[in-house]
C-alpha positions in Angstrom: -12.7 13.0 0.1 -9.2 11.6 1.0 -6.3 13.9 0.3 -2.6 13.8 0.9 -1.3 15.6 4.0 0.8 18.7 3.6 4.0 16.7 4.4 3.0 13.8 2.1 2.6 16.3 -0.7 6.0 17.8 0.1 7.8 14.4 0.3 6.5 13.7 -3.3 7.3 17.2 -4.5 10.9 17.0 -3.3 11.3 13.6 -5.0 9.7 14.9 -8.2 12.2 17.8 -8.3 15.3 15.6 -7.6 17.4 13.2 -9.5 15.7 10.4 -7.5 12.6 10.9 -9.8 14.5 9.0 -12.5 15.0 6.0 -10.2 12.0 5.8 -7.9 8.3 5.5 -8.4 5.4 5.9 -6.0 3.3 2.9 -5.0 1.5 1.3 -2.0 -1.5 2.0 0.1 -1.3 5.8 0.1 -1.3 5.9 -3.7 -4.2 3.4 -3.7 -6.2 5.6 -1.4 -5.5 8.9 -3.1 -5.5 8.1 -6.8 -7.7 5.0 -7.1 -10.1 4.3 -4.2 -10.5 7.3 -1.9 -11.3 4.8 0.9 -9.0 5.6 3.9 -6.4 7.9 5.4 -2.7 7.2 5.3 0.3 8.0 7.4 3.2 7.3 5.1 4.6 7.5 1.6 6.4 4.5 -0.1 8.8 5.0 -3.0 10.2 2.0 -4.9 13.1 1.4 -7.3 13.9 -1.4 -9.7 17.6 -0.5 -9.2 19.7 -1.0 -6.1 20.6 2.2 -4.3 22.8 3.3 -1.4 21.9 5.4 1.6 24.1 8.3 0.3 21.8 8.7 -2.7 18.9 9.7 -0.3 20.9 12.4 1.5 19.9 15.3 -0.6 16.2 14.3 -0.5 16.4 14.0 3.3 18.0 17.3 3.8 15.7 19.2 1.5 12.6 17.5 2.9 13.5 18.3 6.5 14.5 21.9 5.7 11.3 22.6 3.9 8.9 20.7 6.3 10.5 21.7 9.6 10.3 18.1 10.7 13.0 16.2 12.6 14.1 12.7 11.8 13.5 10.4 14.8 14.0 7.1 13.1 16.2 5.7 10.4 16.3 1.9 9.8 17.5 -0.4 7.1 15.4 -3.6 6.8 16.7 -5.9 4.1 16.2 -3.9 0.8 14.3 -0.9 2.3 15.2 2.3 4.1 12.6 3.6 6.5 12.6 7.1 7.9 10.3 8.5 10.6 9.8 12.3 11.0 8.2 14.1 13.9 7.2 17.7 14.8 3.7 18.8 14.0 2.2 16.5 11.4 4.7 13.6 11.4 5.3 11.2 8.5 6.9 7.8 7.7 8.7 7.5 4.3 10.2 4.3 2.9 12.6 3.9 0.0 12.5 0.3 -1.3 14.5 -1.8 -3.8 11.8 -3.9 -5.5 13.0 -5.7 -8.6 9.8 -6.8 -10.4 10.1 -4.4 -13.3 10.0 -7.1 -16.0 6.8 -8.2 -14.5 5.0 -4.9 -14.4 1.4 -5.6 -15.4 0.6 -2.1 -16.8 3.0 0.7 -17.8 3.5 3.3 -15.2 2.2 6.9 -15.7 3.2 10.2 -14.2 1.0 11.5 -11.4 1.7 14.5 -9.2 5.2 14.8 -10.8 6.3 11.2 -10.2 5.9 7.9 -11.9 3.2 5.7 -10.2 2.0 2.1 -10.3 -1.2 1.1 -12.0 -4.2 -0.2 -10.1 -3.6 -3.7 -11.3 0.0 -3.6 -10.1 -1.0 -2.3 -6.7 -3.7 -4.8 -6.4 -1.2 -7.6 -7.1 1.2 -6.2 -4.6 -1.5 -5.8 -1.9 -2.8 -9.3 -2.4 0.6 -10.9 -2.0 1.3 -8.7 1.0 -2.1 -9.7 2.5 -1.1 -13.4 2.2 2.5 -12.8 3.6 1.9 -10.6 6.6 -0.5 -9.7 9.4 -1.2 -6.0 8.5 -4.8 -4.9 8.9 -4.4 -2.2 6.2 -3.9 -5.0 3.6 -7.3 -6.7 4.4 -9.0 -3.3 4.5 -7.6 -2.4 1.1 -8.5 -5.8 -0.4 -12.1 -5.3 0.7 -12.3 -1.9 -1.1 -10.5 -3.3 -4.2 -13.3 -5.8 -4.4 -16.2 -3.4 -3.6 -15.1 -0.4 -5.7 -13.5 -2.1 -8.7 -13.8 -5.0 -11.1 -11.7 -7.3 -9.0 -12.9 -10.6 -7.3 -10.8 -12.8 -5.0 -10.0 -15.0 -8.0 -9.0 -12.1 -10.2 -6.7 -10.8 -7.5 -5.0 -14.1 -7.1 -4.6 -14.3 -10.9 -2.8 -10.9 -10.8 -0.4 -12.3 -8.2 0.3 -15.3 -10.4 0.9 -13.1 -13.5 3.2 -10.6 -11.7 5.1 -12.8 -9.3 4.7 -16.3 -10.6 3.1 -17.4 -7.3 0.0 -19.6 -7.4 -2.3 -19.6 -4.5 -5.6 -21.4 -4.0 -8.8 -19.4 -3.4 -9.2 -21.3 -0.2 -6.1 -19.7 1.2 -7.5 -16.3 0.4 -10.7 -17.0 2.4 -9.0 -18.7 5.3 -6.4 -15.8 5.6 -9.1 -13.2 5.4 -11.2 -14.9 8.1 -8.2 -15.4 10.3 -7.0 -11.7 10.0 -10.4 -10.1 10.2 -10.1 -9.3 14.0 -7.1 -7.2 13.2 -9.4 -4.6 11.5 -10.2 -3.1 14.9 -6.8 -1.5 14.8 -7.8 0.4 11.6 -10.3 2.9 13.2 -7.9 5.9 13.1 -7.5 5.6 9.3 -11.1 5.2 8.4 -12.9 8.1 6.6 -16.4 6.8 7.3 -18.0 8.4 10.4 -19.5 5.1 11.4 -16.1 3.4 11.9 -17.3 0.4 14.0 -20.2 -0.3 11.6 -17.8 -0.4 8.6 -15.4 -2.7 10.4 -18.3 -5.0 11.3 -19.5 -4.9 7.7 -16.0 -5.9 6.4 -15.7 -8.7 9.0 -19.1 -10.0 7.9 -18.2 -9.9 4.2 -15.1 -12.0 4.7 -16.8 -14.3 7.2 -19.7 -15.0 4.9 -17.4 -15.4 1.9 -15.3 -18.0 3.8 -18.5 -19.9 4.8 -19.8 -19.9 1.3 -16.5 -21.0 -0.2 -16.3 -23.9 2.3 -19.9 -24.8 1.5 -19.1 -25.0 -2.2 -16.0 -27.1 -1.6 -17.9 -29.6 0.5 -20.7 -29.8 -2.0 
């Protein structure tokens, strides 16, 4: 079973017991893995806010987390609307605080989990699908595979969620072409896979998306 690391738990606990809990919620691949799918390990924690925030608002969280964890900050970077922090010393961790203004398009009302507000499975699925289309990150394709295999979602339903949440319409053909193109990146996922037969699982996922792309093209060509 997939569980949070000691420092992931602490990062969430410190947020839950601070004023930041009124502004930030937990979402992303780690939440997907721990609460919904139990399908892989994770090395980070991502907190999101619908309101803009300044670096100074994170200072108390940073100081409290480092004091209690014993970790040292080795990285701090602002990229557009996100602050990324890297911590080292023993069991390291990456934490992101992100301004993400899609509150009016939240698909399912957030609930409290482990002391903080969290995104629904539908919302994470929509976010993951859009991220999968937008970037070359192997974790996205890996997560998409398990969203399909472990839940009610199909590629078309995932694209429908993206349209409902973000107003972006994508053809199913793009889903299959992107999954086929990005499948080789899955080889970089081995260290996050829970299954003992890591290479077999990666080959299985590659075959699923390869066959799906072939069958979609076959249907389109009649």
